[in-house]
C-alpha angles and dihedrals in degrees: 000000000000152000136239120214139163118274091254093042094237093129144011117247112240120201098011113158116238120191131180126209091253090064097257116135146173142168131244118257131229089287093048091252129137140176132200133174113221141174119259119264136059112341128191109213116198123186130185136182128175113261093016135091114262117253125219126188132175115208134173115227125198122213109282093003120143112213124199108210127189116198117195117197122204119204113253122232115253118209128186123213113220 
């Protein structure tokens, strides 16, 4: 379980893509929340949202453990070539 928010927490992030190392994935809902069931062990969590830097976290999950994960997205810089 988790939630995705902006780096300054001014808004929740709707529709962010959340993937886990075992190729499971989901998207955040209208409240920026998501849920995934995963195997125990070391998990590589990757999150992406258009216009923001990708977020990657490595967590260790125990069997039957419920982990609350907060993902904070920072806006990426957009540059234009002239």
